[in-house]
N, CA, C and O atoms as a CHARMM CRD file, in Angstrom:
* protein
*
  320
    1    1 LEU  N     87.42800  71.81500 127.16800 PROA 1      0.00000
    2    1 LEU  CA    86.22400  71.33300 127.80200 PROA 1      0.00000
    3    1 LEU  C     84.99200  71.96600 127.15600 PROA 1      0.00000
    4    1 LEU  O     84.01700  71.27600 126.86000 PROA 1      0.00000
    5    2 LEU  N     85.04200  73.28600 126.93800 PROA 2      0.00000
    6    2 LEU  CA    83.89900  73.93000 126.30100 PROA 2      0.00000
    7    2 LEU  C     83.66700  73.40700 124.89000 PROA 2      0.00000
    8    2 LEU  O     82.52600  73.25500 124.45500 PROA 2      0.00000
    9    3 ARG  N     84.73700  73.13700 124.19100 PROA 3      0.00000
   10    3 ARG  CA    84.59800  72.63600 122.82900 PROA 3      0.00000
   11    3 ARG  C     83.90100  71.27600 122.83200 PROA 3      0.00000
   12    3 ARG  O     83.07300  71.00300 121.96400 PROA 3      0.00000
   13    4 ARG  N     84.22800  70.43200 123.79400 PROA 4      0.00000
   14    4 ARG  CA    83.61500  69.10700 123.85600 PROA 4      0.00000
   15    4 ARG  C     82.17400  69.16000 124.34500 PROA 4      0.00000
   16    4 ARG  O     81.31000  68.46100 123.81600 PROA 4      0.00000
   17    5 VAL  N     81.91500  69.98100 125.34600 PROA 5      0.00000
   18    5 VAL  CA    80.58300  70.03500 125.93800 PROA 5      0.00000
   19    5 VAL  C     79.60200  70.76200 125.03300 PROA 5      0.00000
   20    5 VAL  O     78.48500  70.28900 124.82700 PROA 5      0.00000
   21    6 LEU  N     79.99700  71.89000 124.49700 PROA 6      0.00000
   22    6 LEU  CA    79.08900  72.71800 123.71600 PROA 6      0.00000
   23    6 LEU  C     79.08800  72.38800 122.22900 PROA 6      0.00000
   24    6 LEU  O     78.17300  72.77900 121.50400 PROA 6      0.00000
   25    7 ASP  N     80.09600  71.68000 121.78000 PROA 7      0.00000
   26    7 ASP  CA    80.23800  71.34500 120.37800 PROA 7      0.00000
   27    7 ASP  C     80.23300  72.60800 119.50700 PROA 7      0.00000
   28    7 ASP  O     79.67800  72.62400 118.40800 PROA 7      0.00000
   29    8 VAL  N     80.86400  73.65900 120.02700 PROA 8      0.00000
   30    8 VAL  CA    80.98400  74.94200 119.33800 PROA 8      0.00000
   31    8 VAL  C     82.44000  75.36100 119.43100 PROA 8      0.00000
   32    8 VAL  O     83.05100  75.19400 120.48600 PROA 8      0.00000
   33    9 PRO  N     83.01400  75.89600 118.36900 PROA 9      0.00000
   34    9 PRO  CA    84.38700  76.40000 118.48700 PROA 9      0.00000
   35    9 PRO  C     84.49800  77.42800 119.60900 PROA 9      0.00000
   36    9 PRO  O     83.64600  78.30600 119.74100 PROA 9      0.00000
   37   10 VAL  N     85.53100  77.31600 120.39900 PROA 10     0.00000
   38   10 VAL  CA    85.68800  78.14800 121.58700 PROA 10     0.00000
   39   10 VAL  C     85.76800  79.62200 121.22100 PROA 10     0.00000
   40   10 VAL  O     85.24700  80.46400 121.95200 PROA 10     0.00000
   41   11 ASP  N     86.40900  79.95200 120.10600 PROA 11     0.00000
   42   11 ASP  CA    86.54500  81.36400 119.74700 PROA 11     0.00000
   43   11 ASP  C     85.21900  82.00300 119.34700 PROA 11     0.00000
   44   11 ASP  O     85.13900  83.22700 119.24400 PROA 11     0.00000
   45   12 ARG  N     84.18600  81.20800 119.12200 PROA 12     0.00000
   46   12 ARG  CA    82.87600  81.76200 118.77500 PROA 12     0.00000
   47   12 ARG  C     81.92800  81.83400 119.96800 PROA 12     0.00000
   48   12 ARG  O     80.88800  82.48800 119.89000 PROA 12     0.00000
   49   13 HSD  N     82.26900  81.18000 121.05400 PROA 13     0.00000
   50   13 HSD  CA    81.39500  81.19100 122.22200 PROA 13     0.00000
   51   13 HSD  C     81.64400  82.46600 123.02800 PROA 13     0.00000
   52   13 HSD  O     82.78700  82.73400 123.40000 PROA 13     0.00000
   53   14 PRO  N     80.60300  83.26200 123.31000 PROA 14     0.00000
   54   14 PRO  CA    80.82000  84.56600 123.96100 PROA 14     0.00000
   55   14 PRO  C     81.39000  84.47200 125.37000 PROA 14     0.00000
   56   14 PRO  O     82.19600  85.31700 125.75900 PROA 14     0.00000
   57   15 VAL  N     80.99500  83.47000 126.14200 PROA 15     0.00000
   58   15 VAL  CA    81.51900  83.33100 127.50200 PROA 15     0.00000
   59   15 VAL  C     82.99600  82.96500 127.46000 PROA 15     0.00000
   60   15 VAL  O     83.79200  83.51300 128.22300 PROA 15     0.00000
   61   16 ALA  N     83.36300  82.05600 126.58900 PROA 16     0.00000
   62   16 ALA  CA    84.76800  81.65400 126.46900 PROA 16     0.00000
   63   16 ALA  C     85.62300  82.82100 125.99100 PROA 16     0.00000
   64   16 ALA  O     86.73900  83.00700 126.47600 PROA 16     0.00000
   65   17 ARG  N     85.11600  83.60400 125.05200 PROA 17     0.00000
   66   17 ARG  CA    85.87600  84.76800 124.57800 PROA 17     0.00000
   67   17 ARG  C     86.05800  85.79700 125.67600 PROA 17     0.00000
   68   17 ARG  O     87.13700  86.37300 125.81400 PROA 17     0.00000
   69   18 ALA  N     85.00600  86.03500 126.46400 PROA 18     0.00000
   70   18 ALA  CA    85.09700  87.02300 127.54400 PROA 18     0.00000
   71   18 ALA  C     86.08000  86.56100 128.61300 PROA 18     0.00000
   72   18 ALA  O     86.88300  87.35900 129.09700 PROA 18     0.00000
   73   19 LEU  N     86.02700  85.28700 128.98800 PROA 19     0.00000
   74   19 LEU  CA    86.96500  84.77700 129.98700 PROA 19     0.00000
   75   19 LEU  C     88.39300  84.79400 129.46700 PROA 19     0.00000
   76   19 LEU  O     89.32400  85.08000 130.22000 PROA 19     0.00000
   77   20 ALA  N     88.57500  84.49500 128.19800 PROA 20     0.00000
   78   20 ALA  CA    89.92000  84.53200 127.62700 PROA 20     0.00000
   79   20 ALA  C     90.46400  85.95500 127.60700 PROA 20     0.00000
   80   20 ALA  O     91.64800  86.17500 127.86200 PROA 20     0.00000
   81   21 ARG  N     89.60300  86.91500 127.30600 PROA 21     0.00000
   82   21 ARG  CA    90.03400  88.31200 127.25100 PROA 21     0.00000
   83   21 ARG  C     90.39100  88.82700 128.64500 PROA 21     0.00000
   84   21 ARG  O     91.32000  89.62000 128.79500 PROA 21     0.00000
   85   22 ASP  N     89.65400  88.37700 129.66400 PROA 22     0.00000
   86   22 ASP  CA    89.85400  88.86200 131.02500 PROA 22     0.00000
   87   22 ASP  C     90.72600  87.95000 131.88000 PROA 22     0.00000
   88   22 ASP  O     90.92700  88.24600 133.05800 PROA 22     0.00000
   89   23 SER  N     91.24200  86.87200 131.34600 PROA 23     0.00000
   90   23 SER  CA    91.90400  85.85900 132.17300 PROA 23     0.00000
   91   23 SER  C     93.15000  86.37900 132.89000 PROA 23     0.00000
   92   23 SER  O     93.37700  86.02100 134.04600 PROA 23     0.00000
   93   24 PHE  N     93.95100  87.19900 132.24600 PROA 24     0.00000
   94   24 PHE  CA    95.15500  87.70100 132.90700 PROA 24     0.00000
   95   24 PHE  C     94.79700  88.62900 134.06200 PROA 24     0.00000
   96   24 PHE  O     95.40600  88.56200 135.13000 PROA 24     0.00000
   97   25 GLY  N     93.81600  89.48800 133.84900 PROA 25     0.00000
   98   25 GLY  CA    93.36300  90.36000 134.92600 PROA 25     0.00000
   99   25 GLY  C     92.75400  89.58200 136.07600 PROA 25     0.00000
  100   25 GLY  O     92.97800  89.92400 137.23700 PROA 25     0.00000
  101   26 ILE  N     91.98600  88.53700 135.77700 PROA 26     0.00000
  102   26 ILE  CA    91.41200  87.68600 136.82300 PROA 26     0.00000
  103   26 ILE  C     92.53400  87.02000 137.60800 PROA 26     0.00000
  104   26 ILE  O     92.48100  86.95100 138.83600 PROA 26     0.00000
  105   27 TYR  N     93.53300  86.53900 136.91300 PROA 27     0.00000
  106   27 TYR  CA    94.66800  85.88500 137.56400 PROA 27     0.00000
  107   27 TYR  C     95.39500  86.84200 138.51000 PROA 27     0.00000
  108   27 TYR  O     95.77800  86.45300 139.61300 PROA 27     0.00000
  109   28 LEU  N     95.58200  88.07900 138.08400 PROA 28     0.00000
  110   28 LEU  CA    96.32100  89.03400 138.90100 PROA 28     0.00000
  111   28 LEU  C     95.51400  89.57400 140.08500 PROA 28     0.00000
  112   28 LEU  O     96.07100  89.79100 141.16100 PROA 28     0.00000
  113   29 ILE  N     94.22600  89.78800 139.90000 PROA 29     0.00000
  114   29 ILE  CA    93.43700  90.53900 140.86500 PROA 29     0.00000
  115   29 ILE  C     92.63500  89.65400 141.82100 PROA 29     0.00000
  116   29 ILE  O     92.24200  90.13400 142.88400 PROA 29     0.00000
  117   30 HSD  N     92.37400  88.39300 141.49300 PROA 30     0.00000
  118   30 HSD  CA    91.46800  87.58400 142.31100 PROA 30     0.00000
  119   30 HSD  C     91.90100  87.42900 143.77300 PROA 30     0.00000
  120   30 HSD  O     91.02100  87.35300 144.63000 PROA 30     0.00000
  121   31 PRO  N     93.18500  87.37600 144.11500 PROA 31     0.00000
  122   31 PRO  CA    93.52400  87.26800 145.54400 PROA 31     0.00000
  123   31 PRO  C     93.05900  88.46800 146.36300 PROA 31     0.00000
  124   31 PRO  O     92.70200  88.31700 147.53100 PROA 31     0.00000
  125   32 LEU  N     93.05900  89.64800 145.76800 PROA 32     0.00000
  126   32 LEU  CA    92.59200  90.83800 146.46200 PROA 32     0.00000
  127   32 LEU  C     91.14900  90.66500 146.92200 PROA 32     0.00000
  128   32 LEU  O     90.82200  90.97400 148.06700 PROA 32     0.00000
  129   33 PHE  N     90.29800  90.18200 146.05100 PROA 33     0.00000
  130   33 PHE  CA    88.88700  90.02500 146.40300 PROA 33     0.00000
  131   33 PHE  C     88.67200  88.88600 147.39200 PROA 33     0.00000
  132   33 PHE  O     87.75700  88.95000 148.21300 PROA 33     0.00000
  133   34 GLY  N     89.49400  87.85300 147.32800 PROA 34     0.00000
  134   34 GLY  CA    89.41500  86.80000 148.32900 PROA 34     0.00000
  135   34 GLY  C     89.73300  87.31200 149.72000 PROA 34     0.00000
  136   34 GLY  O     89.04400  86.98200 150.68600 PROA 34     0.00000
  137   35 HSD  N     90.77400  88.11800 149.82000 PROA 35     0.00000
  138   35 HSD  CA    91.14900  88.70100 151.11100 PROA 35     0.00000
  139   35 HSD  C     90.09100  89.67900 151.60300 PROA 35     0.00000
  140   35 HSD  O     89.76300  89.69100 152.78900 PROA 35     0.00000
  141   36 LEU  N     89.56300  90.48800 150.71800 PROA 36     0.00000
  142   36 LEU  CA    88.51900  91.43400 151.11600 PROA 36     0.00000
  143   36 LEU  C     87.26300  90.70900 151.59000 PROA 36     0.00000
  144   36 LEU  O     86.61500  91.14700 152.54100 PROA 36     0.00000
  145   37 ALA  N     86.91900  89.60800 150.93500 PROA 37     0.00000
  146   37 ALA  CA    85.74500  88.83900 151.35500 PROA 37     0.00000
  147   37 ALA  C     85.93900  88.27500 152.75600 PROA 37     0.00000
  148   37 ALA  O     85.00400  88.28100 153.55700 PROA 37     0.00000
  149   38 ILE  N     87.11800  87.79500 153.05800 PROA 38     0.00000
  150   38 ILE  CA    87.37900  87.24300 154.39600 PROA 38     0.00000
  151   38 ILE  C     87.40700  88.35100 155.44000 PROA 38     0.00000
  152   38 ILE  O     86.95700  88.14800 156.56800 PROA 38     0.00000
  153   39 TRP  N     87.92500  89.51300 155.08300 PROA 39     0.00000
  154   39 TRP  CA    88.00100  90.62100 156.04100 PROA 39     0.00000
  155   39 TRP  C     86.62700  91.17700 156.39700 PROA 39     0.00000
  156   39 TRP  O     86.35600  91.46900 157.56200 PROA 39     0.00000
  157   40 PHE  N     85.76200  91.32400 155.39900 PROA 40     0.00000
  158   40 PHE  CA    84.51500  92.05000 155.61200 PROA 40     0.00000
  159   40 PHE  C     83.28700  91.18400 155.86300 PROA 40     0.00000
  160   40 PHE  O     82.24900  91.71400 156.25900 PROA 40     0.00000
  161   41 PHE  N     83.36300  89.89100 155.65100 PROA 41     0.00000
  162   41 PHE  CA    82.21400  89.02200 155.88300 PROA 41     0.00000
  163   41 PHE  C     82.50100  88.09000 157.04900 PROA 41     0.00000
  164   41 PHE  O     83.64400  87.69600 157.27800 PROA 41     0.00000
  165   42 ASP  N     81.45300  87.74400 157.78000 PROA 42     0.00000
  166   42 ASP  CA    81.59000  86.83000 158.90600 PROA 42     0.00000
  167   42 ASP  C     81.66800  85.40200 158.36400 PROA 42     0.00000
  168   42 ASP  O     80.64500  84.75200 158.14800 PROA 42     0.00000
  169   43 TYR  N     82.87300  84.93300 158.15000 PROA 43     0.00000
  170   43 TYR  CA    83.06500  83.61800 157.54200 PROA 43     0.00000
  171   43 TYR  C     82.74100  82.48100 158.49800 PROA 43     0.00000
  172   43 TYR  O     82.58900  81.34200 158.05600 PROA 43     0.00000
  173   44 ARG  N     82.63300  82.75000 159.77900 PROA 44     0.00000
  174   44 ARG  CA    82.29000  81.68900 160.73700 PROA 44     0.00000
  175   44 ARG  C     80.82100  81.31100 160.66200 PROA 44     0.00000
  176   44 ARG  O     80.43300  80.25200 161.15600 PROA 44     0.00000
  177   45 ALA  N     80.00100  82.15300 160.05600 PROA 45     0.00000
  178   45 ALA  CA    78.56900  81.88800 159.95300 PROA 45     0.00000
  179   45 ALA  C     78.23900  80.94700 158.79600 PROA 45     0.00000
  180   45 ALA  O     77.11100  80.46400 158.69600 PROA 45     0.00000
  181   46 LEU  N     79.20200  80.68400 157.93100 PROA 46     0.00000
  182   46 LEU  CA    78.95700  79.84300 156.75500 PROA 46     0.00000
  183   46 LEU  C     79.65000  78.49200 156.89200 PROA 46     0.00000
  184   46 LEU  O     80.63900  78.34800 157.61000 PROA 46     0.00000
  185   47 SER  N     79.10700  77.51600 156.18800 PROA 47     0.00000
  186   47 SER  CA    79.79200  76.22900 156.10700 PROA 47     0.00000
  187   47 SER  C     80.99100  76.38100 155.16400 PROA 47     0.00000
  188   47 SER  O     81.06600  77.33100 154.38500 PROA 47     0.00000
  189   48 VAL  N     81.90300  75.45300 155.24700 PROA 48     0.00000
  190   48 VAL  CA    83.11900  75.53600 154.42500 PROA 48     0.00000
  191   48 VAL  C     82.79000  75.52600 152.92900 PROA 48     0.00000
  192   48 VAL  O     83.33800  76.35800 152.20600 PROA 48     0.00000
  193   49 PRO  N     81.92800  74.63600 152.42100 PROA 49     0.00000
  194   49 PRO  CA    81.62400  74.69100 150.98100 PROA 49     0.00000
  195   49 PRO  C     80.96300  76.01000 150.55500 PROA 49     0.00000
  196   49 PRO  O     81.25400  76.53400 149.48000 PROA 49     0.00000
  197   50 ALA  N     80.07600  76.54000 151.39900 PROA 50     0.00000
  198   50 ALA  CA    79.44100  77.81700 151.06600 PROA 50     0.00000
  199   50 ALA  C     80.46300  78.94700 151.07900 PROA 50     0.00000
  200   50 ALA  O     80.41300  79.83800 150.23100 PROA 50     0.00000
  201   51 LEU  N     81.38200  78.91600 152.02700 PROA 51     0.00000
  202   51 LEU  CA    82.42600  79.92800 152.10400 PROA 51     0.00000
  203   51 LEU  C     83.32100  79.87700 150.86600 PROA 51     0.00000
  204   51 LEU  O     83.62500  80.91300 150.27400 PROA 51     0.00000
  205   52 GLN  N     83.73500  78.69200 150.48200 PROA 52     0.00000
  206   52 GLN  CA    84.61100  78.56200 149.30800 PROA 52     0.00000
  207   52 GLN  C     83.89100  78.99100 148.03300 PROA 52     0.00000
  208   52 GLN  O     84.48500  79.64100 147.17200 PROA 52     0.00000
  209   53 THR  N     82.62800  78.63400 147.91100 PROA 53     0.00000
  210   53 THR  CA    81.85500  79.04500 146.73500 PROA 53     0.00000
  211   53 THR  C     81.69400  80.55700 146.70000 PROA 53     0.00000
  212   53 THR  O     81.81400  81.17500 145.64100 PROA 53     0.00000
  213   54 GLY  N     81.42500  81.15000 147.85100 PROA 54     0.00000
  214   54 GLY  CA    81.27600  82.59500 147.92100 PROA 54     0.00000
  215   54 GLY  C     82.55900  83.32900 147.59900 PROA 54     0.00000
  216   54 GLY  O     82.54900  84.31100 146.85600 PROA 54     0.00000
  217   55 ILE  N     83.67000  82.85600 148.15700 PROA 55     0.00000
  218   55 ILE  CA    84.95600  83.49900 147.86900 PROA 55     0.00000
  219   55 ILE  C     85.29600  83.35900 146.38900 PROA 55     0.00000
  220   55 ILE  O     85.81300  84.29600 145.78100 PROA 55     0.00000
  221   56 PHE  N     85.01100  82.20100 145.81000 PROA 56     0.00000
  222   56 PHE  CA    85.25600  81.99900 144.38300 PROA 56     0.00000
  223   56 PHE  C     84.41700  82.96800 143.54800 PROA 56     0.00000
  224   56 PHE  O     84.93000  83.61200 142.63300 PROA 56     0.00000
  225   57 ALA  N     83.12800  83.06900 143.86800 PROA 57     0.00000
  226   57 ALA  CA    82.24100  83.94300 143.10200 PROA 57     0.00000
  227   57 ALA  C     82.64600  85.40500 143.24500 PROA 57     0.00000
  228   57 ALA  O     82.70900  86.13400 142.25500 PROA 57     0.00000
  229   58 VAL  N     82.92100  85.83300 144.47200 PROA 58     0.00000
  230   58 VAL  CA    83.33500  87.22000 144.69700 PROA 58     0.00000
  231   58 VAL  C     84.66900  87.49000 144.00100 PROA 58     0.00000
  232   58 VAL  O     84.85700  88.55400 143.41000 PROA 58     0.00000
  233   59 GLY  N     85.58200  86.54600 144.06800 PROA 59     0.00000
  234   59 GLY  CA    86.88700  86.72300 143.43900 PROA 59     0.00000
  235   59 GLY  C     86.81000  86.84200 141.93600 PROA 59     0.00000
  236   59 GLY  O     87.42400  87.73200 141.34900 PROA 59     0.00000
  237   60 VAL  N     86.06600  85.95900 141.31200 PROA 60     0.00000
  238   60 VAL  CA    85.98300  85.98300 139.84800 PROA 60     0.00000
  239   60 VAL  C     85.18200  87.18700 139.36700 PROA 60     0.00000
  240   60 VAL  O     85.63000  87.91800 138.48300 PROA 60     0.00000
  241   61 LEU  N     84.01400  87.39500 139.93600 PROA 61     0.00000
  242   61 LEU  CA    83.18500  88.50900 139.47400 PROA 61     0.00000
  243   61 LEU  C     83.83100  89.86200 139.76100 PROA 61     0.00000
  244   61 LEU  O     83.81400  90.75500 138.91300 PROA 61     0.00000
  245   62 GLY  N     84.39500  90.01100 140.94400 PROA 62     0.00000
  246   62 GLY  CA    85.08200  91.26200 141.26100 PROA 62     0.00000
  247   62 GLY  C     86.27300  91.49700 140.35800 PROA 62     0.00000
  248   62 GLY  O     86.52500  92.62600 139.93800 PROA 62     0.00000
  249   63 SER  N     87.00600  90.44000 140.05700 PROA 63     0.00000
  250   63 SER  CA    88.17200  90.56900 139.17400 PROA 63     0.00000
  251   63 SER  C     87.76800  90.93500 137.76100 PROA 63     0.00000
  252   63 SER  O     88.43900  91.73500 137.10900 PROA 63     0.00000
  253   64 VAL  N     86.68600  90.36200 137.28700 PROA 64     0.00000
  254   64 VAL  CA    86.21400  90.69600 135.93800 PROA 64     0.00000
  255   64 VAL  C     85.80400  92.16300 135.88100 PROA 64     0.00000
  256   64 VAL  O     86.16500  92.87500 134.94400 PROA 64     0.00000
  257   65 VAL  N     85.05500  92.61200 136.87700 PROA 65     0.00000
  258   65 VAL  CA    84.60100  94.00500 136.89100 PROA 65     0.00000
  259   65 VAL  C     85.79500  94.96200 136.97500 PROA 65     0.00000
  260   65 VAL  O     85.86000  95.94100 136.23100 PROA 65     0.00000
  261   66 LEU  N     86.73200  94.68100 137.87400 PROA 66     0.00000
  262   66 LEU  CA    87.88800  95.56000 138.01800 PROA 66     0.00000
  263   66 LEU  C     88.78800  95.52200 136.78300 PROA 66     0.00000
  264   66 LEU  O     89.33700  96.55200 136.39200 PROA 66     0.00000
  265   67 THR  N     88.94500  94.36200 136.17000 PROA 67     0.00000
  266   67 THR  CA    89.73800  94.25500 134.94900 PROA 67     0.00000
  267   67 THR  C     89.14200  95.10000 133.84000 PROA 67     0.00000
  268   67 THR  O     89.85700  95.82400 133.14700 PROA 67     0.00000
  269   68 ARG  N     87.82400  95.00600 133.67200 PROA 68     0.00000
  270   68 ARG  CA    87.17600  95.79600 132.61600 PROA 68     0.00000
  271   68 ARG  C     87.22100  97.28500 132.92200 PROA 68     0.00000
  272   68 ARG  O     87.34000  98.10000 132.00800 PROA 68     0.00000
  273   69 ALA  N     87.12800  97.65000 134.19300 PROA 69     0.00000
  274   69 ALA  CA    87.23300  99.06300 134.56700 PROA 69     0.00000
  275   69 ALA  C     88.64800  99.58100 134.32400 PROA 69     0.00000
  276   69 ALA  O     88.82700 100.69000 133.82100 PROA 69     0.00000
  277   70 LEU  N     89.65500  98.77800 134.68100 PROA 70     0.00000
  278   70 LEU  CA    91.03800  99.19800 134.45800 PROA 70     0.00000
  279   70 LEU  C     91.35800  99.30900 132.97000 PROA 70     0.00000
  280   70 LEU  O     92.17800 100.13300 132.56600 PROA 70     0.00000
  281   71 ARG  N     90.71800  98.48900 132.17000 PROA 71     0.00000
  282   71 ARG  CA    90.96100  98.53600 130.73200 PROA 71     0.00000
  283   71 ARG  C     90.49400  99.85500 130.12200 PROA 71     0.00000
  284   71 ARG  O     90.93000 100.21300 129.02800 PROA 71     0.00000
  285   72 LEU  N     89.62000 100.57800 130.80500 PROA 72     0.00000
  286   72 LEU  CA    89.16300 101.87400 130.30800 PROA 72     0.00000
  287   72 LEU  C     90.20800 102.96900 130.51200 PROA 72     0.00000
  288   72 LEU  O     90.15800 104.00800 129.85500 PROA 72     0.00000
  289   73 LEU  N     91.15500 102.73600 131.42200 PROA 73     0.00000
  290   73 LEU  CA    92.22000 103.71200 131.66400 PROA 73     0.00000
  291   73 LEU  C     93.32400 103.55000 130.62400 PROA 73     0.00000
  292   73 LEU  O     93.70000 102.42400 130.29600 PROA 73     0.00000
  293   74 PRO  N     93.84300 104.64600 130.10700 PROA 74     0.00000
  294   74 PRO  CA    94.83800 104.56000 129.03400 PROA 74     0.00000
  295   74 PRO  C     96.08500 103.75400 129.40200 PROA 74     0.00000
  296   74 PRO  O     96.59100 103.02000 128.55400 PROA 74     0.00000
  297   75 GLY  N     96.59000 103.85700 130.60300 PROA 75     0.00000
  298   75 GLY  CA    97.80300 103.14000 130.95600 PROA 75     0.00000
  299   75 GLY  C     97.64200 101.64200 131.08800 PROA 75     0.00000
  300   75 GLY  O     98.61900 100.90100 130.97900 PROA 75     0.00000
  301   76 PHE  N     96.41700 101.18200 131.32400 PROA 76     0.00000
  302   76 PHE  CA    96.16500  99.76500 131.52700 PROA 76     0.00000
  303   76 PHE  C     95.55900  99.07800 130.31300 PROA 76     0.00000
  304   76 PHE  O     95.47200  97.85100 130.27000 PROA 76     0.00000
  305   77 ARG  N     95.14800  99.84900 129.34700 PROA 77     0.00000
  306   77 ARG  CA    94.39700  99.29500 128.21000 PROA 77     0.00000
  307   77 ARG  C     95.13000  98.14900 127.52100 PROA 77     0.00000
  308   77 ARG  O     94.51800  97.13100 127.19600 PROA 77     0.00000
  309   78 ASP  N     96.42200  98.30200 127.29500 PROA 78     0.00000
  310   78 ASP  CA    97.17900  97.28500 126.58200 PROA 78     0.00000
  311   78 ASP  C     97.83200  96.26600 127.50400 PROA 78     0.00000
  312   78 ASP  O     98.33000  95.23900 127.04200 PROA 78     0.00000
  313   79 LYS  N     97.83200  96.53600 128.77700 PROA 79     0.00000
  314   79 LYS  CA    98.55300  95.67200 129.72000 PROA 79     0.00000
  315   79 LYS  C     97.69000  94.52200 130.26300 PROA 79     0.00000
  316   79 LYS  O     98.18000  93.41200 130.46900 PROA 79     0.00000
  317   80 ILE  N     96.41400  94.80200 130.48800 PROA 80     0.00000
  318   80 ILE  CA    95.55200  93.78000 131.09300 PROA 80     0.00000
  319   80 ILE  C     94.62700  93.22500 130.05100 PROA 80     0.00000
  320   80 ILE  O     93.81500  92.34900 130.35100 PROA 80     0.00000
């Protein structure tokens, strides 16, 4: 999709490279942030689309941050 929309090779696009590098960590960790968002935020105050967008944003951004932080630890550097 990025190749068609941006007309740039995917391996040269910085966002695509960053997501590709962090994709396994995002896949593993995103449910944790979804559960934490539901536990700590009043989800009844939001509409369903706003809630889903918020959980998605918190899940992806939190997973990226935690993945990059874990990559700094020697035991996780090659695994995630």
